[in-house]
N, C-alpha and C positions, 0 to 999 in steps of 0.2 A: 503495500501498502504504497498512499503516496504521504509528508505528513502534512500536516499542515501550514499552509505559508504568508507568515508575519508581512503585512504592510510595513515593510519600512525604504524608505528611501534614504539609504547607505549616504548621497551625495552632498545629503538636506545638508547648508550650512548653516542656518538656526538652531535655534532650539525650541522646536514649538511642540504642544502634549500634545502627545498621542495612547489609547489607546488597545487591548490588546483585541488580535477577536474574538468572538464568543464561541461558547460548544453553544450548539442550539437546545433543545428541549429532553429529543432523541437521539442527541451525545450524551448526553448524561445521563441519560439512564446507562446505556447501554455501561458507559461507565465505571455506574454503580453497580450492573448485571453483573460482570466480567470482575472485578472489585469480590466483589463478596465472595463469586463461587468461585477463587481466584486463592483467600482467607479460608474459604467451607475445605478445600482437598487443600492445599498445605495442613492447617490445624491438624484433620483426619488421619494424614499420615503421620505426622507428629504428635497426636491424642494417642492414635494405635499402642507406642509403645509401652503408655501405665494402664490404660484398658487393658491390652494384650503377655505384660508382665508377671501375673500369676501364673499360667500357661507356662508361656516361654520361661520361668525359673523355675518349674519342674521338669521341663525341656531340658538348661542345660544343666539341673541340678545344682540351683542357686540356693542360699538358707534366703531371710527376708532381708536379717540384715550383708548381705551379700549383693543378691538385687536391688536394694536399694541404693552401695558405693555403683553399680553398674552406673542406675539413673543418674549416682551423683559426677567418672568420671564421662558419660558421654554431655553429660553438661560444659563438661572442662575445652571439651571439645566442640562444642555449639560455637559455646564464643569464641574461642579462635577461629571459627567457621565466621563469623552475623557479622563481628568490628572489620571484618574486608567490607566488608558487604558496600555500606554506604558511601565512604568517593567515588562509587563501583558506582551508584546508583544516580550518585551528582557527576557524571562522566556519562557512560551509558546512555540515558535517560530515564525518565520511571514508563518508561509502555515495555521501553528495553531490561529495565530492570524488576519489570514482573516474570517477567517473558526468566528469564535469567536465578527467578531465585523458585514457581514453578515447576520447571526444567532439575533444581536443584531437588525436591521434594519429590520425583518419577522418578533416582541416579537413589537418591533411598530406600526407596518403595524395594527394591527390583535385589538388590543387595541387599537387606536385610534377610531379604529369602531366603536368600538362594546360603544364609554362612551356618556352616554346618555347629553340629552344638554336642558331639562329645571329644572333642578334644580341649576343652582344660579351660586354660589358663588363654592357648590360641584362641579360643575361639569367645571369653567377653574379651579378645584386644582384639579382637576381627567386629561383636556388638559394637566394643566402643568408638570405635573407627566409622565406618562408615554411618550409623545411625548418627555423627558429628556433622555431617551430609545437613544433614535437620536443620544447623541453623543458615542454610537460605531461602525455608523454607518456613523458618520460626523469624525472617527478616522478611518476610512478603508485607507482616502489619505495618510498615516501617513505610513500605511504595507505596500500597494504600492510600496513610495518612499525608503524602505529600505529595497525590495524584491528583486527592480527593478538594485535599483543602486550597494546591491550583485551583481544578476547574470547579471549585464550587463560586473561587472567587470573580472566575468571568462567566456562568452561566448564564440563559436571558429562561433561566424558570425562578422567575422572584421565590416561590419556596423555597427551593435549594440553599438557595442565597442566605432566605435570613434567618432562617435554623435550621445550619449548614451542621449543626450538631444531633440536631433528631435524623437527620439525613443519615450523617452517618454514622449514629449509632444500630443500622441495619444491617450496613456493610460490615460493622465490627462486632455486631450479632455473630457470626461466623465461626468465631471460639468455640463455643455450646453451639451449634451446631458441628461442625469437626467433630466434639465430643458423643454427641447425641448421633451421627451415622458409626464412628464405630462402635458404640456400643451396644446398637442394636443389630448390626449386622454381624459381630463377636457372639451377640444370643443366636445370632438363627446362624448362626454359619459354621460359629469354633470348634463345634462338638462336629459338626458333618468333616467340614473342609480341614481344621489346625489353622495353629496361628501360620505360616508362611502363606497360604493358599491369598488368606488377610490383606499381606503383604502388595502378596503382582494381585487385588483385585484394586488395592489403592492407584497402584500404576496408568491402569487406565482416565480417568478422569480429570490426572493432570499433565498425562500427553494429548490428548485431546482439547483441553485448556490451551494449553502453546499457542493451537493451531489457530481456533481462534484468536488470544488476542493478538499476533499479530496480522491474521486479517481488519478484523472490528478496530481495536483500538484507535484513536488517536491521540498525537504525542501532543505534550498540555503550547500554548505559548510561550507561558513563561521563561518552562526549556526553551526551548528555542532560541530565544530571545538570548538566555543565558549564554547557549552557546553560540547562540554569532560574537557576540559580544568578546566569548573567549577568542576566535579565531579572529578575530578583526588586532587582534590586545598580539598576540601573537605573530604576523603579519607586519606589526608592528604602525600600525594607527590603533593608536591612543587614544590623541582627540578625539575623534571618528567613530571610537567607542565610546566614550564617557561622552560628548556627546547624547548617541541614541540612547546612552543608561538616563542619560539623563529626561527623554523624552517621554520616557513610559516611565518613569520619575523612582527607576532603581536603581536599589545598588547594587552596582558590581568590584570586588576589586581580586588581584593576581593572589590573594595569599591565598596556604590550605583552607580548605574547607572544615581538615577538626580543629588548625589554630583560628580559626576563625570565630570555629559556635564557644572559646574559654577568651573570648576578646572581649573589655569593660562595656558594658550592656545584654552580652548574653550569657558570661561569662556564669549567672548564678544558679539561672533554670538550670543549664547544664550540670553542674553540682550538684541542686540539688530535685530539681529528678532524674540522676542515676541512683543516689541515693536511697529512691522511694522507690523505686524500681528496686533497685536491689533485697530492703528490707516485704517491703511485698509479693516478694516471688517466694518466700519463706510458707508466703500460706500460700501462693498455687502451686507453685509444685506438691504440696500434702496433699491437698480439701482437692484441685483440678485434674492434677495431669497422675496423679498417684490415687484418685476416689477411692474406687475395685481396690486397694489394697488397702485402704486404712478404715472404707466399711470390712469387710475383711477381718480384718486381724482387729484393728481398736472398737468393731459393736460386738463384732461377731453373725456377721450374715456370709451369706453363702455364697460361692462369688455369683452359679447366676441368678439370685437377688440382688443379689450389689448391679449388674449391667442394670436388669428393671430401675431399676432404682434411677440410678445413674438418668436414663430414660427422662424419664423421667425430671430432674431433678438441671436436666439439663434443659432440658424446653422452658420452663419456669427463664433458666437463666440466658435465656435471650432474647426476653422482655426488659433482663436487668437492661440493659445495651441502647437499648431504644428505648427505657427512663431514661438516664441516666443523660441517655445526649438529649433531649425536652430539656430534663430538669436544667445543664450547662446552657439550654439559651435563655431560661431566665432568673436562675442566682449565679453561673460565672462561676467557667470548669475548677476551678478550683475548690468550689465549695460543696462543687453533687462531690467531688475525688473527695475532700477528706469526711463529709459527712457520709461520701458509703462506705473507706476504706474502716474508720471504726467502729461502724455500726458490723458490716462484717465480719470481724475480731471476736463483738460481747459474742453473733448465735452462732459459733463456731463451736469457742468456747460452753454454750447450750447446749451443742448439738455433744461433746462429746464428754457429759458431766455427768454421774450416774442415773441423775433421775432422769434422763433419753432416757427410755430402756424398749420402746414400742415401733416394732416401723412407718406409723406415720409422724409418729414422733421427731424420730432420727432425720426420715425428710422432708417434714415442715421443719427441723433447721437449719439443716445441710442446706436446703434450696436456698431458707432465705441469706443465707451467710455467702453463697455462691454467687444471689441475685442481687448483692450489695460489693460482694469481691473484684468477682467479674465485668458488671455491668460501667464501674465509669471509670474503662479502659476508652469508653467509646467521650469519652468527655478528658484524656489526660491525654489520647493516639491526636486528635486532631490540638488541643488546650497545643505540643511539643508542634505542630505544624506550625500552629498563629506564630514561636517562636524566634526564627531565624526566618530571612531572606530565602532569595530563591538559588543565591547560590551557595549557599550548606546548608541545606533545611530536608538533600538527604539524607545528606551526615549525618546531622544534629538527631533527628527522628535516630535513623537507627541506631547509628550508637549509643545514644538514650534508651534501644526500646531492648540493645547486646546485654546492657547489664541487669537485666532478667537475668541474664545466664549466672555467675555470680554470687546474685542471690538463690542461682538453684548450686550453685557447687557452694560456697557456706549454710544457705538453707539446709542444702542437704549434706552434708559431714554432724551439719549441730547435730541434726535428725536423727539419724542413723545411727551417735556416738549415745541421743539419747532410745532412742530404743533399744541397741542393746544395754541398756543398763534399764531404763523401769518400763520397756513396753513401746508397742503401737502408737495407744491415746494417753498417755501423758508426753512424750516427744511432741505428735501431734498440736497440745493443747499446747504446750511453753516457749514452739518452734511455729508452727502457726499460728495456732488463731493472739498469740499477743506481738507474734511479729503481723500481720495484718496490721491489726488492731493503730501499730502505735508507727506503721505505715505514710495512715493517714495521717498522725504527728507532726510528721516530718515536712508536709504535703504544708505545713501550713506554711515554712518557708519560701515561696513560691513565689516569684511576683506576677501580679498582676498584665498583662499584655493584652494590645489591640487586637483587633476582628483584622484577618488578613485581608489587604484591601490589593495582595496584586503577588 
């Protein structure tokens, strides 16, 4: 496909204010649908490991502590991969970046299905290496946030431009949808086909989506301008590039994107948001990724029953994204995140208490906790995109999003040690529930930012 051409007169001597070409309503809807599908497919693969971990644990002969350790080591590899994605997105573009991240998901799924289970440490090491490629798929949400921030700023659809947080919440809801699909397919197919076939199934929608994105998705004019400005400066036409940037009212610098996000004016939110992601992923890793293990080992729920519970719980969590996206448009994204994560920590603490000992109570408290744990990501992902200008927006959102992996690593080691000493329930309480509550407190130190206008 041909990318959207910018109406730029590079020979113009005067600086006259210009506007970016708009995305039509149809183009905006196409962008939203493909972004939702891309994130759902990426999470489907990412979530399969946590969903299938009890079955894989039996096949590989891992103890519970060993399985948690493998999950933590995978997070280290995922972090290494994810940290490299941001600068790539600010060079390749949003559209091609989405194709790269989904492509990584497909490769990870195929290779996971091929890992032999009877080679001891070799098998475990291969699992860590292959699943680390999931860092590409996990970074897809940051590509979405970057892309849709720019699309919603220039769309002809006034509803989406004015309520961009709400509409982005629908897309970001691909997280619980991905986990819901992985739980549902595990319930139906795991006993019949085995866990390896589940990963092969996950490959098919990823491959199909790459082809569709390549044909249907348009690059944003903001990135096209950024690309043109970079090219002009490389050709020595610095004055021309500066006039062009001024005409569109954008900031453009030759500083490396990673250095940019730590410059004055941007540094505070980079640090605060990174810390918030690290601590919050104590809870995400335990209650979202390892949900079946927590239900089985902390509450004594049978694995098949846990799959049913997680289907219901994740279905409710999807509406958490829509709610928090809507709420962020009205009371502010920062306030929405703080309130949501603090409520979540309290709900998970209640779920893990001895007082909650029946299936309806477990489902209710777990669903409330997950609703307020993952839902605020509809607000925080869009908030992150609003923190940075075009030339470092992809880097900023991806680097902060990649901080989830140090959170998974640190939280994983804490959870593994606590589970070995006290059991899964107390470990989930003190690492997961408390960590989730503390992440809300950390967000109090973030700086409010204006809505993105270009």
